[in-house]
C-alpha positions as a Markdown table, in Angstrom:
| # | Residue | x | y | z |
|---|---|---|---|---|
| 1 | Met | 0.1 | -0.1 | 0.1 |
| 2 | Lys | 1.5 | 3.4 | -1.2 |
| 3 | Glu | 2.3 | 5.6 | 1.7 |
| 4 | Val | 0.1 | 8.5 | 2.2 |
| 5 | Ile | 2.0 | 11.7 | 2.5 |
| 6 | Asn | 1.3 | 14.1 | 5.5 |
| 7 | Ile | 2.1 | 17.3 | 4.4 |
| 8 | Ser | 2.5 | 18.7 | 7.9 |
| 9 | Asn | 5.0 | 16.2 | 9.0 |
| 10 | Glu | 7.1 | 16.8 | 5.9 |
| 11 | Lys | 11.0 | 18.0 | 6.5 |
| 12 | Leu | 14.6 | 17.9 | 5.6 |
| 13 | Ile | 16.5 | 15.9 | 8.3 |
| 14 | Ala | 19.9 | 17.8 | 8.4 |
| 15 | Tyr | 22.8 | 15.3 | 10.6 |
| 16 | Ile | 25.8 | 17.9 | 11.9 |
| 17 | Asp | 29.0 | 17.4 | 13.3 |
| 18 | Gly | 32.2 | 19.1 | 13.5 |
| 19 | Ser | 35.8 | 17.8 | 14.2 |
| 20 | Tyr | 39.0 | 20.2 | 15.6 |
| 21 | Tyr | 42.8 | 19.6 | 15.5 |
| 22 | Asn | 45.6 | 22.1 | 16.0 |
| 23 | Cys | 44.3 | 25.3 | 14.9 |
| 24 | Lys | 42.1 | 23.8 | 12.0 |
| 25 | Gly | 38.5 | 22.6 | 11.7 |
| 26 | Gly | 36.8 | 20.2 | 9.5 |
| 27 | Trp | 32.7 | 20.3 | 9.6 |
| 28 | Ser | 29.8 | 18.4 | 7.8 |
| 29 | Cys | 26.3 | 17.9 | 6.9 |
| 30 | Val | 24.3 | 15.2 | 5.7 |
| 31 | Ser | 20.5 | 15.9 | 4.9 |
| 32 | Phe | 17.9 | 14.2 | 3.3 |
| 33 | His | 13.5 | 14.4 | 2.9 |
| 34 | Asn | 11.7 | 12.4 | 5.7 |
| 35 | Tyr | 9.3 | 11.3 | 2.5 |
| 36 | Gly | 12.4 | 11.1 | -0.1 |
| 37 | Leu | 11.0 | 13.7 | -2.1 |
| 38 | Phe | 14.5 | 15.4 | -2.4 |
| 39 | Pro | 17.8 | 13.5 | -2.9 |
| 40 | Lys | 20.3 | 12.8 | -0.2 |
| 41 | Ile | 22.6 | 15.6 | -0.2 |
| 42 | Glu | 26.3 | 15.6 | 1.8 |
| 43 | Ile | 28.3 | 18.9 | 2.2 |
| 44 | Phe | 31.7 | 19.2 | 3.9 |
| 45 | Gly | 34.2 | 22.2 | 4.2 |
| 46 | Ser | 37.5 | 22.8 | 6.5 |
| 47 | Cys | 38.5 | 26.0 | 8.0 |
| 48 | Gln | 40.6 | 27.8 | 10.3 |
| 49 | Ser | 39.3 | 27.3 | 14.1 |
| 50 | Phe | 40.0 | 27.4 | 17.6 |
| 51 | Asp | 37.6 | 25.2 | 19.0 |
| 52 | Ser | 35.4 | 21.9 | 18.3 |
| 53 | Gly | 32.6 | 23.5 | 19.1 |
| 54 | Gln | 32.7 | 26.2 | 16.7 |
| 55 | Met | 33.0 | 23.7 | 14.4 |
| 56 | Glu | 29.5 | 22.2 | 15.3 |
| 57 | Val | 27.9 | 25.8 | 15.4 |
| 58 | Leu | 29.6 | 26.5 | 11.8 |
| 59 | Ala | 28.1 | 23.4 | 10.3 |
| 60 | Cys | 25.0 | 24.5 | 11.2 |
| 61 | Ile | 25.5 | 27.8 | 9.5 |
| 62 | Lys | 26.7 | 26.4 | 6.5 |
| 63 | Ala | 23.7 | 24.0 | 6.5 |
| 64 | Ile | 21.4 | 27.0 | 6.4 |
| 65 | Ala | 23.0 | 29.2 | 3.9 |
| 66 | Asn | 23.7 | 26.3 | 1.4 |
| 67 | Met | 20.8 | 23.5 | 1.6 |
| 68 | Pro | 18.3 | 26.0 | 0.2 |
| 69 | Arg | 19.9 | 26.6 | -3.1 |
| 70 | Leu | 21.2 | 22.9 | -3.2 |
| 71 | Tyr | 17.6 | 21.8 | -3.0 |
| 72 | Gly | 16.2 | 24.4 | -5.0 |
| 73 | Leu | 13.9 | 26.1 | -2.0 |
| 74 | Ser | 15.0 | 29.1 | -2.2 |
| 75 | Ser | 11.3 | 30.5 | -2.3 |
| 76 | Ile | 9.5 | 27.4 | -1.1 |
| 77 | Pro | 9.4 | 26.6 | 2.8 |
| 78 | Cys | 10.3 | 23.4 | 4.3 |
| 79 | Pro | 11.3 | 22.8 | 7.6 |
| 80 | Ile | 14.5 | 21.9 | 8.8 |
| 81 | Glu | 15.6 | 19.6 | 11.4 |
| 82 | Phe | 19.0 | 19.7 | 12.4 |
| 83 | Arg | 20.3 | 16.3 | 14.5 |
| 84 | Thr | 23.4 | 16.5 | 16.5 |
| 85 | Asp | 24.9 | 15.4 | 20.0 |
| 86 | Tyr | 26.1 | 19.3 | 20.8 |
| 87 | Tyr | 24.1 | 20.5 | 23.7 |
| 88 | Phe | 24.3 | 24.1 | 23.3 |
| 89 | Leu | 23.3 | 23.9 | 19.6 |
| 90 | Val | 20.1 | 22.4 | 20.5 |
| 91 | Asn | 19.2 | 24.3 | 23.4 |
| 92 | Phe | 19.9 | 27.6 | 21.3 |
| 93 | Ile | 17.9 | 26.5 | 18.3 |
| 94 | Asn | 14.9 | 25.8 | 20.6 |
| 95 | Gly | 15.0 | 28.4 | 22.9 |
| 96 | Tyr | 15.1 | 30.6 | 19.6 |
| 97 | Asn | 11.9 | 29.0 | 18.6 |
| 98 | His | 10.3 | 29.4 | 22.2 |
| 99 | Gly | 11.1 | 33.3 | 22.3 |
| 100 | Val | 14.0 | 33.3 | 24.2 |
| 101 | Ser | 15.6 | 36.6 | 23.9 |
| 102 | Phe | 19.0 | 36.5 | 22.2 |
| 103 | Lys | 21.0 | 37.9 | 25.7 |
| 104 | Lys | 19.4 | 34.8 | 27.8 |
| 105 | Leu | 20.4 | 32.5 | 24.8 |
| 106 | Leu | 24.0 | 33.7 | 24.7 |
| 107 | Arg | 24.0 | 33.3 | 28.5 |
| 108 | Phe | 23.7 | 29.5 | 28.4 |
| 109 | Ser | 26.0 | 29.0 | 25.6 |
| 110 | Pro | 29.9 | 29.0 | 25.6 |
| 111 | Arg | 31.2 | 32.6 | 25.9 |
| 112 | Asn | 33.9 | 32.0 | 23.2 |
| 113 | Leu | 31.6 | 31.5 | 20.6 |
| 114 | Asn | 29.4 | 34.6 | 21.0 |
| 115 | Ala | 30.0 | 35.7 | 17.2 |
| 116 | Glu | 29.2 | 32.2 | 16.2 |
| 117 | Phe | 26.0 | 32.1 | 18.2 |
| 118 | Met | 25.4 | 35.7 | 16.8 |
| 119 | Glu | 25.8 | 34.8 | 13.1 |
| 120 | Leu | 23.2 | 32.0 | 13.6 |
| 121 | Tyr | 20.9 | 33.8 | 15.4 |
| 122 | Lys | 20.7 | 36.2 | 12.2 |
| 123 | Leu | 20.2 | 33.4 | 9.9 |
| 124 | Leu | 17.6 | 32.0 | 12.1 |
| 125 | Gln | 15.8 | 35.3 | 11.8 |
| 126 | Val | 15.9 | 36.0 | 7.8 |
| 127 | Ser | 15.6 | 32.5 | 6.9 |
| 128 | Lys | 12.3 | 31.5 | 5.3 |
| 129 | His | 12.2 | 27.8 | 6.4 |
| 130 | Lys | 11.0 | 26.9 | 10.2 |
| 131 | Ile | 14.1 | 25.6 | 11.7 |
| 132 | Lys | 14.3 | 23.4 | 14.8 |
| 133 | Ala | 17.0 | 21.4 | 16.4 |
| 134 | Lys | 17.0 | 17.5 | 18.1 |
| 135 | Lys | 19.8 | 16.2 | 20.1 |
| 136 | Val | 20.8 | 12.7 | 19.0 |
| 137 | Asn | 23.0 | 9.8 | 21.0 |
| 138 | Ser | 26.8 | 9.8 | 19.8 |
| 139 | Lys | 26.3 | 6.2 | 18.5 |
| 140 | Asp | 23.7 | 7.1 | 16.3 |
| 141 | Ser | 24.4 | 5.3 | 12.7 |
| 142 | Trp | 24.4 | 9.1 | 10.5 |
| 143 | Leu | 25.8 | 10.8 | 13.4 |
| 144 | Lys | 28.9 | 8.5 | 12.7 |
| 145 | Lys | 28.9 | 9.0 | 8.9 |
| 146 | Val | 28.4 | 13.0 | 9.3 |
| 147 | Asp | 31.5 | 12.9 | 11.6 |
| 148 | Arg | 33.3 | 10.7 | 9.2 |
| 149 | His | 33.0 | 13.3 | 6.3 |
| 150 | Ala | 34.0 | 16.1 | 9.0 |
| 151 | Lys | 37.1 | 14.2 | 10.0 |
| 152 | Tyr | 38.1 | 14.1 | 6.6 |
| 153 | Ala | 37.4 | 17.4 | 5.5 |
| 154 | Leu | 39.8 | 18.2 | 8.7 |
| 155 | His | 42.8 | 16.1 | 7.5 |
| 156 | Ala | 42.2 | 16.4 | 3.6 |
| 157 | Leu | 40.8 | 19.7 | 2.6 |
| 158 | Ser | 42.7 | 23.0 | 2.7 |
| 159 | Glu | 41.4 | 25.7 | 4.7 |
| 160 | Asp | 39.6 | 27.2 | 1.6 |
| 161 | Asn | 36.2 | 28.6 | 3.4 |
| 162 | Ser | 35.2 | 30.1 | 0.2 |
| 163 | Phe | 33.9 | 26.8 | -1.1 |
| 164 | Val | 31.7 | 24.0 | 0.1 |
| 165 | Phe | 32.2 | 20.0 | -1.3 |
| 166 | Cys | 29.0 | 18.5 | -2.0 |
| 167 | Ile | 28.1 | 15.2 | -3.1 |
| 168 | Lys | 25.0 | 14.5 | -4.4 |
| 169 | Gly | 22.2 | 11.8 | -4.7 |
| 170 | Asp | 23.9 | 10.2 | -7.6 |
| 171 | Gly | 27.5 | 10.0 | -6.0 |
| 172 | Ser | 29.2 | 12.9 | -7.8 |
| 173 | Leu | 31.1 | 15.1 | -5.8 |
| 174 | Glu | 31.1 | 18.9 | -6.9 |
| 175 | Lys | 33.3 | 21.7 | -5.4 |
| 176 | Ile | 30.6 | 25.1 | -5.1 |
| 177 | Pro | 31.2 | 28.3 | -3.8 |
| 178 | Asp | 29.9 | 29.0 | -0.4 |
| 179 | Ala | 26.6 | 31.0 | 0.4 |
| 180 | His | 28.1 | 32.0 | 3.3 |
| 181 | Lys | 31.3 | 34.0 | 3.5 |
| 182 | Asn | 30.0 | 36.8 | 5.8 |
| 183 | Met | 31.8 | 35.1 | 9.3 |
| 184 | Pro | 36.0 | 35.9 | 10.2 |
| 185 | Leu | 37.1 | 32.1 | 11.5 |
| 186 | Glu | 40.5 | 33.7 | 12.5 |
| 187 | Pro | 41.1 | 31.7 | 16.2 |
| 188 | Arg | 40.4 | 33.6 | 19.1 |
| 189 | Tyr | 41.2 | 33.6 | 22.6 |
| 190 | Ser | 38.3 | 32.7 | 25.3 |
| 191 | Ser | 37.1 | 34.9 | 27.8 |
| 192 | Lys | 39.2 | 33.1 | 30.2 |
| 193 | Gln | 42.2 | 34.1 | 28.6 |
| 194 | His | 40.9 | 37.7 | 27.5 |
| 195 | Asn | 40.6 | 38.4 | 31.3 |
| 196 | Lys | 44.6 | 37.3 | 31.5 |
| 197 | Val | 45.4 | 40.3 | 29.6 |
| 198 | Lys | 42.9 | 43.1 | 31.0 |
| 199 | Trp | 45.7 | 45.9 | 30.4 |
| 200 | Ile | 44.6 | 46.0 | 26.9 |
| 201 | Lys | 41.2 | 47.6 | 27.4 |
| 202 | Pro | 42.3 | 50.8 | 28.5 |
| 203 | Phe | 44.9 | 50.9 | 25.6 |
| 204 | Met | 41.9 | 50.2 | 23.4 |
| 205 | Leu | 42.0 | 54.0 | 22.2 |
| 206 | Glu | 45.4 | 54.0 | 21.9 |
| 207 | Glu | 47.0 | 53.4 | 18.2 |
| 208 | Leu | 48.2 | 49.8 | 17.9 |
| 209 | Val | 51.7 | 49.5 | 15.7 |
| 210 | His | 53.9 | 46.7 | 14.1 |
| 211 | Ile | 57.3 | 46.9 | 15.0 |
| 212 | Pro | 60.2 | 45.2 | 13.7 |
| 213 | Thr | 61.2 | 42.5 | 16.5 |
| 214 | Glu | 64.8 | 43.0 | 15.8 |
| 215 | Leu | 64.1 | 46.8 | 17.6 |
| 216 | Ile | 62.7 | 45.8 | 20.6 |
| 217 | Gln | 65.4 | 44.8 | 23.5 |
| 218 | Ile | 65.4 | 43.8 | 27.0 |
| 219 | Thr | 66.6 | 46.5 | 29.3 |
| 220 | Glu | 65.0 | 45.9 | 32.5 |
| 221 | Asp | 66.1 | 43.5 | 34.9 |
| 222 | Ile | 62.8 | 42.1 | 36.1 |
| 223 | His | 62.4 | 40.3 | 32.5 |
| 224 | Leu | 65.8 | 38.8 | 32.8 |
| 225 | His | 64.6 | 37.5 | 36.6 |
| 226 | Ala | 61.1 | 35.7 | 35.1 |
| 227 | Lys | 61.5 | 32.6 | 36.7 |
| 228 | Arg | 59.9 | 30.8 | 33.6 |
| 229 | Ile | 58.6 | 31.8 | 30.5 |
| 230 | Asp | 55.1 | 30.5 | 29.9 |
| 231 | Phe | 54.2 | 29.7 | 26.2 |
| 232 | Arg | 50.8 | 27.7 | 27.2 |
| 233 | Gly | 50.5 | 26.2 | 23.7 |
| 234 | Gly | 51.5 | 29.4 | 21.6 |
| 235 | Leu | 54.4 | 28.1 | 19.8 |
| 236 | Lys | 52.3 | 25.7 | 18.1 |
| 237 | Arg | 49.4 | 28.0 | 17.6 |
| 238 | Tyr | 51.3 | 30.7 | 16.5 |
| 239 | Lys | 53.4 | 29.1 | 14.1 |
| 240 | His | 50.2 | 28.0 | 12.5 |
| 241 | Lys | 48.8 | 31.3 | 12.4 |
| 242 | Gly | 51.7 | 33.3 | 11.3 |
| 243 | His | 51.6 | 36.2 | 13.4 |
| 244 | Ile | 51.2 | 37.3 | 16.9 |
| 245 | Asp | 47.7 | 38.6 | 17.8 |
| 246 | Ile | 48.2 | 39.8 | 21.1 |
| 247 | Pro | 49.9 | 42.8 | 21.4 |
| 248 | Ile | 53.2 | 43.6 | 23.8 |
| 249 | Val | 54.1 | 47.0 | 25.2 |
| 250 | Val | 57.1 | 48.9 | 24.6 |
| 251 | Arg | 58.9 | 51.9 | 25.6 |
| 252 | Pro | 61.0 | 54.2 | 22.8 |
| 253 | Leu | 64.5 | 54.7 | 23.2 |
| 254 | Pro | 66.2 | 57.6 | 22.5 |
| 255 | Asn | 68.5 | 55.3 | 19.7 |
| 256 | Gly | 65.2 | 54.7 | 17.5 |
| 257 | Thr | 64.9 | 51.0 | 19.4 |
| 258 | Tyr | 62.3 | 50.1 | 22.1 |
| 259 | Ser | 62.3 | 48.9 | 25.8 |
| 260 | Leu | 59.8 | 46.0 | 26.4 |
| 261 | Val | 57.4 | 46.9 | 28.9 |
| 262 | Val | 55.3 | 43.8 | 29.3 |
| 263 | Gly | 54.8 | 40.5 | 27.2 |
| 264 | Ile | 58.0 | 38.6 | 27.0 |
| 265 | Ser | 56.3 | 35.3 | 26.2 |
| 266 | Arg | 55.2 | 36.9 | 23.2 |
| 267 | Leu | 58.3 | 38.3 | 22.1 |
| 268 | Cys | 60.1 | 35.5 | 22.8 |
| 269 | Ile | 57.7 | 33.1 | 20.7 |
| 270 | Ala | 57.9 | 35.9 | 17.7 |
| 271 | Lys | 61.8 | 35.9 | 17.6 |
| 272 | Leu | 62.2 | 31.9 | 17.6 |
| 273 | Leu | 59.7 | 31.9 | 15.1 |
| 274 | Gly | 61.1 | 34.3 | 12.9 |
| 275 | Phe | 58.2 | 37.0 | 12.9 |
| 276 | Lys | 59.8 | 40.2 | 11.4 |
| 277 | Glu | 57.1 | 42.0 | 13.1 |
| 278 | Ile | 55.1 | 42.2 | 16.5 |
| 279 | Pro | 52.0 | 44.3 | 17.1 |
| 280 | Ala | 52.5 | 46.5 | 20.0 |
| 281 | Phe | 51.1 | 49.7 | 21.9 |
| 282 | Ile | 54.0 | 52.3 | 22.9 |
| 283 | Ser | 54.1 | 53.8 | 26.7 |
| 284 | Asp | 56.6 | 55.8 | 28.4 |
| 285 | Met | 55.9 | 53.8 | 31.2 |
| 286 | Thr | 58.1 | 51.5 | 32.8 |
| 287 | His | 56.9 | 47.8 | 33.6 |
| 288 | Lys | 57.1 | 48.7 | 37.2 |
| 289 | Glu | 55.0 | 51.9 | 36.5 |
| 290 | Phe | 53.0 | 50.0 | 34.2 |
| 291 | Met | 52.0 | 47.0 | 36.9 |
| 292 | Gln | 51.1 | 49.8 | 39.6 |
| 293 | Lys | 48.7 | 51.8 | 37.6 |
| 294 | Tyr | 47.1 | 48.3 | 35.5 |
| 295 | Gly | 47.7 | 45.7 | 37.9 |
| 296 | Glu | 45.4 | 44.7 | 40.7 |
| 297 | Asp | 48.1 | 42.2 | 42.5 |
| 298 | Ser | 51.3 | 43.7 | 40.7 |
| 299 | Tyr | 53.0 | 40.7 | 40.5 |
| 300 | Leu | 50.6 | 38.1 | 39.9 |
| 301 | Ile | 49.2 | 40.2 | 36.9 |
| 302 | Ala | 52.8 | 40.1 | 35.9 |
| 303 | Gln | 53.3 | 36.6 | 35.9 |
| 304 | Lys | 50.1 | 36.2 | 33.7 |
| 305 | Ile | 51.0 | 38.7 | 31.3 |
| 306 | Thr | 54.6 | 38.8 | 30.7 |
């Protein structure tokens, strides 16, 4: 007996997953229609990343942006149900559908992913399709399939975020321009890490310059007395990025060079990796004066930011 299609229950089901390793991420989405009215489509891609959760949210963003075009649904509303094992993503989407304010949605999401969830929120607002989310077990066979795609993208693809790879129902592979290119994906520090460099905030009104590392000297003994230089994984991260992204502070010297005020670890990393320039704020303070002005506990803060 032929199945009777209940139009009120039809939907696209989209399994999504992300994968992350060493400042690079892979994401994937496998989608199909619950009544088989549309062929199965599998999309995946790779880009710079800083967190596996970022890739989970990004997979959802890429799917929302690209699925209507791939299915020819740009003008035909069709419900989409995302299935994932990422708890925060499910809560965010379903909370949005229940009218929870954006501020509250962010409050219960990872703080270091605010930019990603903000972008997802904007897409949910403009999408013509009703979007839901459902949490599934990590042992789900479809989730295992999408996880394999994400790991393949992570290890085999370049970090070109301007294209999406698509496997269509007939098995053909197509590289298509990504319909979503608006979100910057450079690795960022978490809020916890930002709190360790609280002094940056009052410097935001100052001009940020890039100074040749060869012109920066260590003239204050406090840097030489450091018990240890804390790289905290910085060597690997900065080598991958190719530049230092958190500024140091320097003081100009009469001979045209600069004396380091704070940032000994980042300066050492820059010189070890052969970076010719490093971002810096210029100040006329010594290290001691700087810490007295910006440090709540000068010795403790000094250990954190230098």
